[in-house]
C-alpha positions as CSV (number, residue, x, y, z in Angstrom):
1,M,11.6,9.5,-6.9
2,K,10.3,13.0,-7.2
3,I,6.8,14.0,-6.1
4,L,5.1,16.1,-8.8
5,Q,3.0,18.9,-7.2
6,P,1.9,21.7,-9.5
7,T,2.4,25.2,-8.0
8,G,-0.8,26.6,-6.7
9,W,-2.7,23.3,-6.5
10,P,-4.0,22.3,-3.1
11,P,-1.9,19.4,-1.6
12,P,-3.7,16.0,-1.9
13,R,-4.3,14.0,1.2
14,G,-3.1,10.4,1.3
15,Y,-1.7,10.3,-2.3
16,S,0.4,12.3,-4.7
17,N,-0.8,13.9,-8.0
18,G,2.2,12.4,-9.7
19,I,5.6,10.8,-9.2
20,S,8.6,10.7,-11.4
21,A,10.9,7.7,-11.0
22,R,14.0,6.2,-12.8
23,G,15.5,2.8,-12.9
24,R,14.3,-0.8,-12.6
25,Q,10.5,-1.6,-12.3
26,V,9.1,-4.3,-10.1
27,F,5.6,-5.5,-10.6
28,V,3.8,-7.2,-7.7
29,A,0.9,-9.5,-8.4
30,G,-2.4,-9.1,-6.6
31,M,-1.8,-9.8,-3.0
32,I,-4.4,-11.1,-0.6
33,G,-4.5,-11.7,3.1
34,W,-3.1,-15.1,3.3
35,D,0.2,-16.0,5.0
36,A,3.3,-17.7,3.6
37,Q,1.7,-21.1,4.0
38,G,-1.4,-20.0,2.0
39,R,-3.6,-19.9,5.0
40,F,-5.8,-17.0,6.1
41,P,-4.8,-16.4,9.8
42,S,-7.9,-14.2,10.3
43,A,-11.3,-13.5,8.9
44,D,-11.0,-9.9,10.0
45,F,-10.9,-7.4,7.1
46,A,-8.2,-5.2,8.6
47,A,-6.1,-8.1,9.6
48,Q,-6.3,-9.6,6.1
49,A,-5.4,-6.2,4.6
50,R,-2.4,-5.9,7.0
51,Q,-1.3,-9.4,5.9
52,A,-1.6,-8.4,2.2
53,L,0.6,-5.4,2.9
54,L,3.2,-7.7,4.6
55,N,3.1,-9.9,1.5
56,I,3.8,-6.8,-0.7
57,V,6.7,-5.9,1.5
58,A,8.1,-9.4,1.3
59,V,7.8,-9.6,-2.5
60,L,9.5,-6.2,-2.9
61,A,12.3,-7.3,-0.6
62,E,13.1,-10.2,-3.0
63,D,14.6,-7.6,-5.4
64,G,16.0,-5.2,-2.8
65,A,13.0,-2.8,-3.1
66,K,11.3,-1.2,-0.2
67,P,7.8,0.3,0.4
68,E,9.1,3.8,-0.3
69,H,9.7,2.7,-3.8
70,I,6.0,2.1,-4.5
71,T,4.6,4.5,-7.1
72,R,1.1,3.0,-7.5
73,M,-1.1,0.7,-5.5
74,T,-4.6,-0.3,-6.4
75,W,-6.9,-1.8,-3.8
76,Y,-9.9,-3.9,-4.6
77,V,-12.4,-4.6,-1.8
78,T,-15.6,-6.6,-1.8
79,S,-17.3,-4.8,0.9
80,K,-17.4,-1.0,1.1
81,R,-18.9,-1.2,4.6
82,E,-16.1,-3.4,5.9
83,Y,-13.5,-1.1,4.3
84,L,-15.0,2.0,5.8
85,D,-15.5,0.4,9.2
86,A,-11.8,-0.7,9.3
87,G,-10.5,2.7,8.3
88,K,-8.5,3.4,11.5
89,A,-6.9,-0.1,11.6
90,L,-6.1,0.1,7.8
91,G,-4.5,3.4,8.2
92,A,-2.4,2.2,11.1
93,A,-1.3,-0.9,9.2
94,Y,-0.5,1.2,6.1
95,R,1.6,3.7,8.1
96,E,3.4,0.9,9.9
97,L,4.3,-1.2,6.9
98,I,4.3,1.1,3.9
99,G,4.9,4.5,5.5
100,R,4.1,8.0,4.5
101,H,6.0,8.6,1.3
102,F,3.4,11.0,-0.1
103,R,2.8,14.6,0.6
104,S,0.0,15.2,3.1
Protein backbone atom coordinates (compact mmCIF):
# COMPACT_ATOMS: atom_id res chain seq x y z
CA MET A 1 0.00 0.00 0.00
CA LYS A 2 1.07 3.54 -0.65
CA ILE A 3 -0.26 6.46 1.35
CA LEU A 4 -1.24 9.36 -0.93
CA GLN A 5 -0.36 12.73 0.61
CA PRO A 6 -0.32 15.69 -1.80
CA THR A 7 2.68 17.97 -1.38
CA GLY A 8 1.89 21.03 0.69
CA TRP A 9 -1.28 19.62 2.25
CA PRO A 10 -1.38 19.52 6.02
CA PRO A 11 -1.10 15.94 7.25
CA PRO A 12 -4.44 14.46 8.36
CA ARG A 13 -4.77 13.14 11.90
CA GLY A 14 -6.12 9.62 12.32
CA TYR A 15 -6.72 8.90 8.62
CA SER A 16 -5.08 9.16 5.20
CA ASN A 17 -6.25 11.35 2.32
CA GLY A 18 -5.84 8.39 0.01
CA ILE A 19 -4.29 4.94 -0.32
CA SER A 20 -3.17 3.09 -3.40
CA ALA A 21 -3.21 -0.71 -3.19
CA ARG A 22 -2.75 -3.71 -5.47
CA GLY A 23 -3.84 -7.31 -5.31
CA ARG A 24 -6.73 -9.27 -3.85
CA GLN A 25 -9.62 -7.51 -2.14
CA VAL A 26 -11.28 -8.80 1.03
CA PHE A 27 -14.66 -7.44 2.08
CA VAL A 28 -15.71 -7.75 5.70
CA ALA A 29 -19.40 -7.63 6.59
CA GLY A 30 -20.66 -5.28 9.27
CA MET A 31 -19.14 -6.46 12.53
CA ILE A 32 -20.79 -5.96 15.88
CA GLY A 33 -19.64 -6.51 19.45
CA TRP A 34 -20.65 -10.11 19.93
CA ASP A 35 -18.25 -12.97 20.51
CA ALA A 36 -17.70 -16.16 18.50
CA GLN A 37 -20.75 -17.74 20.17
CA GLY A 38 -23.03 -14.83 19.19
CA ARG A 39 -23.20 -13.44 22.73
CA PHE A 40 -22.52 -9.90 23.86
CA PRO A 41 -19.96 -10.27 26.66
CA SER A 42 -20.48 -6.67 27.76
CA ALA A 43 -23.03 -3.87 27.51
CA ASP A 44 -20.17 -1.34 27.62
CA PHE A 45 -19.78 0.67 24.40
CA ALA A 46 -15.97 0.55 24.30
CA ALA A 47 -15.90 -3.17 25.14
CA GLN A 48 -18.34 -3.93 22.30
CA ALA A 49 -16.30 -1.80 19.89
CA ARG A 50 -13.15 -3.67 20.94
CA GLN A 51 -14.93 -6.99 20.33
CA ALA A 52 -16.06 -5.79 16.89
CA LEU A 53 -12.42 -4.96 16.06
CA LEU A 54 -11.37 -8.43 17.26
CA ASN A 55 -14.04 -9.87 14.95
CA ILE A 56 -12.65 -7.88 12.01
CA VAL A 57 -9.14 -9.15 12.71
CA ALA A 58 -10.46 -12.75 12.87
CA VAL A 59 -12.26 -12.46 9.53
CA LEU A 60 -9.21 -10.92 7.85
CA ALA A 61 -7.01 -13.73 9.19
CA GLU A 62 -9.20 -16.30 7.44
CA ASP A 63 -7.66 -15.14 4.14
CA GLY A 64 -4.19 -14.29 5.44
CA ALA A 65 -4.89 -10.56 5.67
CA LYS A 66 -3.88 -8.37 8.60
CA PRO A 67 -5.12 -5.08 10.02
CA GLU A 68 -2.42 -3.15 8.15
CA HIS A 69 -4.12 -4.19 4.91
CA ILE A 70 -7.31 -2.29 5.75
CA THR A 71 -7.85 0.61 3.35
CA ARG A 72 -11.27 1.76 4.55
CA MET A 73 -13.39 1.29 7.62
CA THR A 74 -16.79 2.86 8.26
CA TRP A 75 -18.19 3.02 11.79
CA TYR A 76 -21.88 3.35 12.56
CA VAL A 77 -22.80 4.23 16.12
CA THR A 78 -26.22 4.70 17.68
CA SER A 79 -25.17 7.13 20.41
CA LYS A 80 -22.86 10.04 19.71
CA ARG A 81 -22.57 10.68 23.45
CA GLU A 82 -21.44 7.11 24.21
CA TYR A 83 -18.97 7.29 21.32
CA LEU A 84 -17.46 10.56 22.53
CA ASP A 85 -17.36 9.40 26.15
CA ALA A 86 -15.53 6.22 25.15
CA GLY A 87 -12.90 8.05 23.07
CA LYS A 88 -9.83 7.07 25.09
CA ALA A 89 -10.84 3.42 25.40
CA LEU A 90 -11.76 3.26 21.69
CA GLY A 91 -8.43 4.78 20.71
CA ALA A 92 -6.54 2.32 22.89
CA ALA A 93 -8.41 -0.67 21.44
CA TYR A 94 -7.91 0.57 17.87
CA ARG A 95 -4.16 1.10 18.35
CA GLU A 96 -3.81 -2.31 20.04
CA LEU A 97 -5.79 -4.34 17.50
CA ILE A 98 -5.60 -2.39 14.24
CA GLY A 99 -2.46 -0.29 14.68
CA ARG A 100 -1.35 3.01 13.27
CA HIS A 101 -1.00 2.39 9.55
CA PHE A 102 -1.93 5.93 8.63
CA ARG A 103 0.12 9.09 8.76
CA SER A 104 -0.38 11.16 11.86
